[in-house]
Steps between C-alpha positions, in 0.01 A plus 500: 500500500495162330790381289516282191790342314505813284545736796823699475722433801594866548135609501410231751785586736416870479141416595599270789864472610425177689471313173875535446562268794281232341696521176831483685385197702410332170857549375465828312776687682539761230149648532635848567740515204392730215436231241276299734287806564366483144443125485168327552467238771475235229819614326698507824361165612605342170855633535525367855328165436208582729137402441330833420146391591604386846697820558206718390273307738741549789526873431122539473451306825743742667323803354158376613632458855617864514 
């Protein structure tokens, strides 16, 4: 799996639960709440003031290492 800024958080977490920890470490502590499950990485990053491109890169680096 490779993610983009358009990837839906809920879909990504369902595919690989380890990605939730990356989001939480980045400051997205509400990744398991229902509304976050339907948001894209870009939408959530904007709400939390996080750089979406850097977050996507970190997630993809994690997924490649799996």
